[in-house]
N, C-alpha and C positions, 0 to 999 in steps of 0.2 A: 519257387525258391530252390536254388541249387543245393544239392546235398554237399556235405563236408568233403572237399578234395584238397590235396596238397600240391605244392610245386613239384615235389618228388614224383607224384603220381602222374602229373601231366608230362613230366620229363620221361617217365617210363613209357607212356603211350607213344610219344614222339620218337623215342629211341627204337621202339618196336617197328614203327613205320619207316623210319629213316635211320638204320643202324649206324652208329658212330664209326664203326670199324670200316665202313665203306668210304669214308672221307679220304681224300688225297693226303699224302704225308705232310704237305705244306699247309694244310687247311687247319682251321681252329673252330671246332664245333662243340655244341653242348651248352651247359649252364654257364653264363658269363657272370651274373650276379644274382643274389637271392638265396633265401634259406630253403632248402628242400622240405623242411617240416612246416613252413608257412602255409596258412590256409588260402585256398584259391576259390573264388566264386565267378570271376570273369577273366577270360583269357583273350587278349588281343592279338591280332596277326598283321604283319606288314612285311614288305620286302627289305627295307633298310631301317636301321635304328638312327634316324636323323634327330636333331633336336625337336623339330616339329612333331615327328612321330612320337618321341618320348613324352612330350608335353600332352599330346592327344591321349596317350595311354593313361596318363595320370587323370586327365579330365574325365575320361570314361569310367574311372574307378576300377580299372583293371589291376589285378595283383600279379599278372604275368604277361609278358610280351614275347611273341615267338616271331622270329625274323629268319630270312634266308642268308643275307650277307652278314658275316661276323663283324661285330663292332671292333674287336681287338684281333684283327687278322695277324698283325705283327707286334713284336714286343714293344712296350712303351716304358719310359722311365718315369712318367708322372701321370696321374689322373687327377690333377689339381682342377678345381672347379672353374679356373680361368683358361683352361685348354678346351678345345672343341669336344674331344671324346670324354674328357673328365667332366665337363659340364652335363653331357648326356647321362653319365653314370650317376653323378650326384642327384640329377632330376629323378632318375628311376629309384635310386635307393631312398631318398627322402620321401618319395611318393609311395614306397612299399611295393614296387613293381620289379619282379624277377625278369631276367632276360635270358632267352635260349636261342641259339642259332643252329639251324640245320642247313648246311651249304652243299658241298659236293656229295655228302651222303644222301641228301634229298635229290640231287641230280641223278644219281645212280640207281636209287630205289625204284621199285615197281609196286604200286604206282608212285611216280615222282614227278619232279618238275618237267622233265622231257616228255613224259606221257601226256601231261596236260597240254603242253605246246603242241604235240603231234595231233591230239584230238581237235584242238582249236582250228588248225589249218586244214583239216579235213581228211586226215589219214588215221588208220588203225595203227597204233604203235607196235611195230615189230621189233626186229633185232636192234641192239644198240650199235652205234658207230664203233665204239671202243668197249667190248664186253669185259666184265669182270670174270676172271677164270678162277676155279673150274666152273663149268656149266654143263648141264645135260642137254638143254634145248636152246640153241642160239636165239630163236624167235622170242623166247621169254626170259632170256638171260638178263641179269643186272648189268648196268654199265652206262657210259656217257652217250647221250644222243639217242635218237631213234630213227628207224627207216620204215617206210610204208608207202602204199600206193593209193592214189586218188581213185575214186569210182570210175572216172573216165578222164582221158587226157584233155587238158585245156591249155590255152596259150599262156606263156609266161606273163604277159600283160594282165590276163584275167586272174591268174593265180596270185600275182603280187597284190592286186586289189583285194582278193579274198583274204589274204593275210592281214592287210590293213584293216579290213572290216572286222576281223575276228579278234584282234588284239586290242588292248586298252589304248586309247588315242594319246599320241604325244605330239609335241609341237612340230618336230621334224619328220614325223611320219615313217614311211617304209620306202626303201629304194631297192633297185635290182640291177644286176649287171648281166647282160646277155641279150640275144635277139628277142625283142618283145613278142614276135609272132611264132617263136618256136614252141612246139607242143611239149608239155611236161606231164608226167604221170607218177613216175617213181621219185619220191621225196625223202630227203634226210633233213632232220632238224637237230639243232644243238642249242639249248637255252644258254643265254649269257654269251660271253666272249668265245668264239669258236673258230677263228681262222686257223688254229693249229690243226684242225681236222679236215682241211681242204683236200689234202692228198687221200685221206681215207674215203672222203666222199667220192672222189674220182674213181678209186679202186672198187667201190661198191656199185658203180654204174648207174648212179642216180641221175635224174634229169635236172633237178634243182635242189640246192642246199640252202636251208633257212637257218640263220644265226644272227648274232649281233656283234657290234664293235669291229666290223671289218675295216681293214686299213688298205690304203692305196696300193702299196707295193705288192703285198701278198695276193690281192685280188687281180692286179694287173698281170702278174706272173702266171697266176692260175688261168686267167682267160687266154693268154697267149699260148700256153701249153694245151689248153682245151681245144683251141682251133686246129691244132695239129693232129688231134685224135679222130678216130673213125670207130664208132660214132663220136660226135663232139662231146667234150666233157660237160659237167653240169654248170648251169647258170647259178648265180648266187643271189639271195635276197638278204638284205641287211635291215634288221629291225632295231629299235631302241632297246638297250639291255634291260631296262626296267619292264618294258612292255612284254618281252618274251618270258619273263619270270614272275611277275606280279600275279597272274592267274593261279599260281600255285598256292597262294594264300588260302583260297577257298578249299583246296584239296586238304591242306593241313588242318584247317578248321573242322572239316568233315570227320577227319580221323580222330580229333579230340572229342567232338560231339558224339560220335558213335561209341565211344568207350566210356565217357565220364559225364556226370550230370553237372555241367558248368555252363554259365552263360558265355557267349562268344561274340567278338566284334572284329570286323576287318577294317583296318585303318586304311582308307583308300587315298591317302595323301600321295600325289604323284611325285616320287622322288627322283624321276628323270631330271637331270640338272639343267637341260636346255630349255630356254624360255622364248626364244625368238628364232624363226625361220624365215629368210627373205630371199626373193628371186628378183633378178634384174627386171625392171619395169619397162624398159625400151630397148 
């Protein structure tokens, strides 16, 4: 049986692991709903607080739900129960479930979301793509993204398959842009939407950049510029946003389990929205 723990104590542990001051200025992190003095015996972890996830947290008997993506990223004028976000909040509050989000603060922290992604694709997480200043040692600095090297060079085709095998499966899988037979060794990763870091990946001299939510025009322009470089600029690998970040839930769970006597549950609902992937049959 778990010893007496409160929402506030769980929040303290998570804020120590993922300091809120690291969050981007536009972000919204921390406790979304719940009483810091309320008792907690079970903490659930998920990437998104969808209705299905909220319902599952209540079913599990959790008193707290920890997520990566903030439910209330932008201001709302209503949380009525007949609005999507309002229904989620009413479900949590009626079920006695506090909600906490750790977003870009968890992206930048060490260990954080990007360290987990780096380890999964086979590199030791080194310097950030975009470090948080000031720092003493760039290789251990906080910041967005991570850079590291594979033990040995492999083809882009092989590495793309390695990424697909390492991440949670989604309907649309993993895709890559670049010569399938080019050799890759130096890797940059950025969890979630990362096409804004394409130029930084080029400047860092990596062979391949792994991220999510890549769009047609930024990738097309990147590849055309890369073909003019000597050596050629990095290939890119596009994963599902959910797949690149969901593994963090295990890391966050471990942080809480290591500090507090509570039961924990990972809600493995696949919140990636895509349900069908089709290819021409003839």
